[in-house]
C-alpha positions in Angstrom: -161.3 91.1 -61.1 -164.6 89.9 -59.8 -163.1 87.6 -57.2 -162.7 90.6 -54.9 -166.5 91.0 -54.5 -167.0 87.5 -53.2 -166.3 86.3 -49.7 -167.2 82.6 -49.8 -164.8 80.1 -51.0 -167.0 78.6 -53.8 -167.7 82.0 -55.4 -164.1 83.0 -55.1 -163.0 79.7 -56.8 -165.5 80.2 -59.6 -164.4 83.8 -60.1 -160.7 82.9 -60.1 -161.5 80.1 -62.6 -163.2 82.7 -64.9 -160.1 84.8 -64.8 -157.9 81.8 -65.6 -160.0 80.7 -68.5 -160.1 84.2 -70.0 -156.3 84.4 -69.7 -156.1 81.0 -71.3 -158.3 82.0 -74.2 -156.1 85.1 -74.9 -152.9 83.0 -74.7 -154.3 80.4 -77.1 -155.4 83.1 -79.5 -151.9 84.5 -79.4 -150.4 81.1 -80.1 -152.7 80.7 -83.1 -151.8 84.1 -84.4 -148.1 83.1 -84.2 -148.4 79.6 -85.7 -146.2 80.6 -88.6 -143.8 82.9 -86.7 -140.3 81.4 -86.9 -138.8 80.7 -83.5 -142.1 81.4 -81.6 -142.5 79.2 -78.5 -146.1 78.4 -77.5 -147.3 79.7 -74.2 -149.8 78.3 -71.8 -151.6 79.2 -68.6 -151.0 77.2 -65.5 -153.7 77.4 -62.9 -155.6 74.2 -61.9 -152.6 72.5 -60.2 -152.0 75.6 -58.0 -155.8 75.8 -57.3 -155.8 72.2 -56.1 -152.8 72.9 -53.8 -154.6 75.9 -52.3 -157.9 73.9 -51.8 -156.0 71.0 -50.2 -155.1 73.2 -47.2 -156.7 72.1 -44.0 -157.5 75.5 -42.5 -160.2 77.7 -44.0 -158.2 80.8 -43.3 -155.2 79.3 -45.2 -157.5 78.5 -48.1 -158.8 82.1 -48.2 -155.3 83.5 -48.0 -154.1 81.2 -50.8 -157.1 82.1 -53.0 -156.5 85.8 -52.5 -153.0 85.5 -54.1 -153.9 82.9 -56.7 -153.6 84.1 -60.3 -153.2 82.5 -63.7 -149.5 81.9 -64.5 -148.3 82.5 -68.1 -145.6 80.0 -69.0 -143.5 79.1 -72.1 -143.7 75.6 -73.4 -140.1 74.3 -73.9 -141.1 70.6 -74.0 -143.3 70.4 -77.2 -141.5 69.3 -80.4 -140.1 72.1 -82.4 -140.5 72.4 -86.1 -137.7 73.2 -88.6 -138.4 76.9 -88.2 -138.1 76.7 -84.4 -141.8 77.1 -83.8 -143.6 74.6 -81.5 -147.2 75.6 -82.0 -149.5 72.8 -83.1 -152.6 74.4 -84.6 -154.9 71.4 -84.1 -154.0 71.2 -80.4 -154.5 74.9 -80.0 -157.9 74.9 -81.6 -158.8 71.9 -79.3 -157.5 73.8 -76.3 -159.5 76.9 -77.2 -162.7 74.9 -77.4 -162.0 73.3 -74.0 -161.2 76.7 -72.4 -164.4 78.2 -73.9 -166.5 75.3 -72.4 -164.7 75.7 -69.0 -165.4 79.4 -69.0 -169.1 78.9 -69.9 -169.5 76.3 -67.1 -167.9 78.5 -64.5 -169.9 81.5 -65.6 -173.1 79.5 -65.4 -172.4 78.1 -62.0 -171.5 81.6 -60.7 -174.7 83.1 -62.2 -176.7 80.3 -60.6 -175.1 81.0 -57.2 -175.9 84.7 -57.6 -179.5 83.9 -58.5 -179.9 81.7 -55.4 -178.6 84.6 -53.2 -180.9 87.0 -55.0 -183.9 84.7 -54.5 -183.0 84.3 -50.8 -182.8 88.0 -50.3 -186.2 88.6 -52.0 -187.8 85.8 -49.9 -186.5 87.5 -46.8 -188.1 90.8 -47.8 -191.6 89.2 -47.9 
């Protein structure tokens, strides 16, 4: 996990977000693969609410500690309507969720790359 290499909060949040979106994409792909499996219950990744709770802490040390242990949480959806075969995967919703997760991953990756490039640029300027 890349988050171990960053010490500032913004980079750690972006790195943890990348981990969560990657886990989300895998989970959604698994749901899609099981769309016709009788009795299969859709799974999802919980992350953003936990991240908000960590970031709402007042003390920077508490935020860093919370981020260190923060990880995507795989959960089973027991609320969505179940079909006659006991399966609760909605293929249209899953495809939409996959597109959203892909965009979120790309956005976090771009922001992290930009941050790294700024650091690289500052280092190179300091060498002049």
